[in-house]
Each structure stands twice: as structure tokens, then as C-alpha cells.
C-alpha positions, -999 to +999 in steps of 0.1 A: +440-198+325+418-186+354+403-214+374+367-214+386+358-236+416+322-246+418+309-257+452+278-279+453+263-292+486+246-326+481+221-343+503+204-373+488+211-361+453+221-395+437+199-388+407+212-353+401+250-352+406+259-368+372+235-345+353+247-313+369+283-322+363+274-328+326+256-295+324+285-276+339+310-293+317+290-283+286+290-247+298+328-246+302+334-262+268+322-228+255+346-209+279+380-217+264+399-193+287+388-209+320+396-241+338+371-254+363+367-279+392+335-291+409+336-297+446+307-318+457+300-317+495+282-348+506+262-336+536+255-370+552+234-384+524+214-416+531+212-427+495+239-436+470+252-401+465+286-409+478+290-439+455+279-417+425+305-391+435+333-416+438+324-430+403+324-395+388+357-385+404+374-417+390+361-409+355+365-371+355+396-353+371+376-321+376+352-338+400+362-335+437+342-345+467+341-339+505+322-364+526+308-353+560+307-376+590+270-369+593+244-344+581+255-309+593+232-288+571+232-269+539+251-238+551+280-257+567+282-277+535+286-246+514+311-232+539+332-265+537+333-262+500+345-226+501+371-235+528+386-260+504+382-241+471+412-221+458+401-210+423+404-175+411+367-173+418+342-196+436+307-203+425+282-219+450+251-235+437+225-262+447+228-297+433+192-301+421+195-280+389+172-253+402+202-230+398+208-231+360+244-237+351+237-217+319+240-185+340+276-192+348+291-173+318+271-142+327+283-144+363+319-147+351+314-117+328+302-096+357+332-107+378+356-098+350+340-064+349+354-058+384+327-071+407+340-091+437+306-108+444+280-116+418+247-127+435+216-140+418+181-127+422+155-155+421+122-151+403+096-178+403+077-193+374+040-192+374+039-229+384+053-220+418+025-216+444+014-181+455+021-192+491+058-200+483+063-166+465+046-145+492+064-162+521+097-157+503+090-120+497+079-116+533+110-133+546+133-108+528+113-078+539+113-090+575+150-098+575+159-064+561+137-046+586+149-065+617+186-069+609+216-049+599+218-064+564+198-055+534+189-084+512+174-077+478+140-092+472+148-127+459+185-120+464+190-145+491+198-174+469+230-193+476+237-192+439+266-167+438+301-161+425+328-148+449+362-135+440+391-154+457+398-124+480+362-124+493+363-162+498+394-158+519+375-134+542+347-159+543+370-187+555+377-166+586+341-168+598+334-196+623+300-187+636+279-216+649+246-205+632+259-198+597+238-175+575+259-171+544+234-150+525+236-124+553+273-127+557+279-121+520+258-089+521+275-078+554+310-083+540+307-054+516+330-056+485+317-045+451+286-065+444+261-068+416+231-091+409+217-111+380+181-123+377+173-159+370+141-180+370+142-210+394+138-243+377+121-274+390+141-301+407+155-327+383+148-356+407+142-363+443+124-341+469+134-309+486+145-313+522+134-277+529+100-280+546+081-251+562+096-259+596+131-256+583+123-224+564+110-208+596+140-220+615+163-206+588+144-172+590+150-171+628+187-179+623+190-151+598+173-125+619+190-133+652+224-137+635+225-101+624+205-080+648+194-075+684+163-056+674+140-084+685+153-078+721+146-040+717+111-048+704+104-071+733+114-043+757+092-017+739+063-042+740+068-045+778+067-007+783+037-002+759+015-029+774+024-020+810+014+016+803-018+004+785-028-018+815-022+010+840-041+036+820-069+012+807-076-005+840-071+027+859-099+044+839-121+013+843-117+014+881-124+051+882-155+046+861-167+018+883-161+039+914-180+069+901-209+048+887-209+027+919-211-005+899-199-038+914-164-048+904-165-086+904-130-087+887-129-125+879-132-123+841-110-092+837-084-107+861-082-140+843-079-123+809-052-100+822-031-129+837-034-149+805-025-119+782+005-107+801+016-142+810+017-150+772+035-117+765+062-125+792+067-160+777+072-144+742+098-120+756+115-147+776+116-169+745+133-141+725+159-137+752+163-175+754+171-177+716+200-153+721+212-170+752+211-203+733+232-188+705+257-176+730+258-211+746+266-227+713+291-201+703+312-203+734+317-241+730+335-233+697+327-266+680+335-269+643+308-262+618+314-296+602+335-327+604+351-341+572+351-380+570+368-382+536+378-362+506+397-370+474+419-340+472+443-319+493 
């Protein structure tokens, strides 16, 4: 029998872990040719998630858990699960039931057809706000245009199946700012996608606010491209040329027309404008320097406090 390892990061999911285990178990009851394990990664939860996982693992042998020493983030949690999963294929999914377990048989079927990676393409129900849908679409377009990876619209979900060979390659990545969606696309292999409609959370509240989404977007862009640095350089050349030409023509006109050049307002506006532009460019450079600073320290992506398997 082939074994499927399912990796589920969990942060304050005490009300969801038992239900998602039950849903996955029901799915595999209809897949007689496959064995499965569920590896929950407790990402420093502040509620009773760890206690719930320990209870589940004592009752069900297929339930495994990894407990972090603190909250390291969603991407390191997924990476930790993959680093410790040795099934014939590994499926990563969220623990809030927004990723439907009922899609697992279709993912396995696509894998058996010869695909090394089966990613999912998220579509949103009508109940999801227009702002959420538009910002999500904008993110994928921006990332594809500014980086060296091409994410399908809605294809950036962390709900995916990866063959054991692809997972082995993923284990070799130790980048500080992990962006697994981009890495999966960058890796290559034979890939295909399946559409699914995102469900509502079963319980609890999402920890992904607007600030975290923007930070995640910057991480994705700067992890796979230096184009923002090139754009900053082009902006410098363009606005420098514009200032020379524009103000040169203004001075020439004033000289011919013999009008008084007071200069105060134009000088202040010029200083403010180009000062802001310089700060933007320095900020972009600073982001990359900060990433280099964190990479050279070579700290681990996560620290495991406890786990119930080898």
C-alpha cells in the first residue's frame, strides 16, 4: 500500500483539529489502496491545541504531532511537516477546513497519472468580499510580473500534493524567508492544477490580517526577483531626466519672459518629491540588505520542542 502523509500547520486550532482528522479519515476509508498519516505542526499555539493533539495521537495511531518552541509562522510550519514526512506523497493543507479534504482523492488520481506536483487553484464563493478577491488577484499578477516565477491566478494556495522525490528536493531548501508557493513553482517537475472553492473556517479566527498579507507579498516578490532594484534604478534615471528637462525649460522661459523667479515653492516641492523618491529607493535596497543579513546568520527555520514520532 502506498502511504500518503498529510501535513497540517496548526495555530490556535483547538476547535478544528479533531474535525479535520475525522474528515480525512472518512476520505481514506474510501481509498482502500492507500495508508495515511496526519502530521500536525503546532506553531506555538496559545490555546489548547497541543492538548487536543496529544489526546488524538493517543487515540489514533495515524495522528502525529510536532510542537514548536514558539510561533515561527505558517511557512516554516509547513516546511517542518515536509521535513518529517516520508510517505510516497505528501499533501499540505490548512487546519481550518477551508481546504476541503474531499479533494484528496482527485489529487491522488492526478498524482497516479504521473504528475509530481498537484497544486490547487482557489476560487472564492460569492460570500467572500470583493476586496478580498481583487487583492488576491492583484497579488498573483504583481508577483508574476515582478519575479521569476509564474503563479496561476488563485494557484498560490498551500493546499498541494507533492511526490516524495519533489519533497526530498524541498528538504534541501533552508532559506530564511520561506515562500513555498514560489519555490514549488520554481522547482519544476511535472505539475497540474485542480480548482476548488474555499470554504469558511470551521471555528476560530484567521490570523492572516491585511498587514501579514502585505508582508507575505513582499516576501514572495523579494525572494524570487531583483526586479524591484532595477525599477528603482530606472525611476532614478527617469525622474532625474525629467527634472533637468522640465526645470531647464522653466528657467529658459523665465529668462526669455523676464519674469521673476522666486523659487521658494518650486524648490520645496522639488526637495520633498525627490527626497521621498530617494527614501523609496533606499527602502527597497534596505529590504534586500536585510534579507542578506538574516541569511548569512544561517539560523534554523524552526525549533522543535517535542514530537511523538521519529
